[in-house]
N, C-alpha and C positions, 0 to 999 in steps of 0.2 A: 812631860813638859807641858806647861800651861801656856796660854797665849801671853806673849810679852805685853808689857804695859803699853808700849808705842803702838803695836798692832791693835790691842784692844781700843785705845783711845782713837786711833784713826778709823776703826771699824764703827765705833759709837758716832763719830762725826758724820760718816757716810750714811748711817741709819737715820740720823737727825735730818739730813738734807733730804733724804727720800721720804721721810715722814712729812716733812714740810711740803714737798712736791706732790705727794699721792694721799696724804691724809691718814696713812696707817704704816706701821713698821712692818717691812718685808722680811722674810726669812732668806736664807741663802739661796734656795731654790727659786724663790720669787725674783730675787736680783738677777740670777742667771737667766731666767725667763725673759726679763726685761733687756738684759744684754743681747739675747738671741733676737728679740724683736727689733731692736736697734740695729743690729748687724744685718739683718735680712730685709727690713722694711716690710715684713709680713703683716698683712691686715686681713681680718676675717671677722664676720659677725660671731661665729663660733669656732673655737679651736678644739680640735680633737686631742685626746690624750697623746696619741703618737705624734701630732704636730708640736705639742708642748715639749715632748721629750726630744724631738729633732731640734727645736729652738734652743733647748738647754744644751744639747750636744754642740750646736754651732757656738754658743757662748763659751763653753769649756775649751773648745779648740782655739777659739779667738784669744782668750785671755792666756792660755798656756802657750800660744804661739809666740808671745813676747819673750819667753824663755827658751825657745828653740825646740819645744816639744812637737809642734804641728806647724805645717806650712799650708796655706790656702793655695789650692791648685787651680781654682776657677769655679764656675757656676754651671749648674745643669740647665736643661731647657725650661724648668720652671723658676730659675733664678736662685735656687738654693746653693749656697757655697759648699764646696767639698774640700776637704783637708786631707794631707798626707801626714802620718805620724813619722816623725824624724828620729826620735829616741824614746826609749822606755821611760815610763813615769818611775820615780823612785818609790820603793816600798815604804810605806808609812803606816803607823797605827791611826786610828780614826781621828783623834784630835789633831794629829799632825796633818792629815789630809785636810781637815777644815781649815787649819791656819794656813796651809799652803794655797788652798782655793781663795780664802779671804785675802790674803796678800796679793794674788794675781787680779782679783776683782778690784781691789783698791787702786793698783797700778792702772788698770784699764780706765777706771773713773778719773784718775790723775791725767791720763794721756788724753782723755776726752774733754778735759777742762772743767769738769763738774766739781 
């Protein structure tokens, strides 16, 4: 199953807006990283690989929370959000996973008014 025309067009529109905003086309990982930064307010001169992974994890939990997969439980003493997984993610092949994430990323940006 390939990406539907509607999903593809909406994704291209998001990419165009992000290019306009940041000057270059981000990949899915970069977009998840941006969502993680937005959700945590994390600022640092230098971000470690582990922090980048943590930010992307926050993004994934946040975007999949809209479909009931995760619930934000609160924040730790450093201000990082913590999530509880409420249900198992569906088993999908790689391109289905990609479309699943892209659809949730698009929903996130719609909800943010972007």
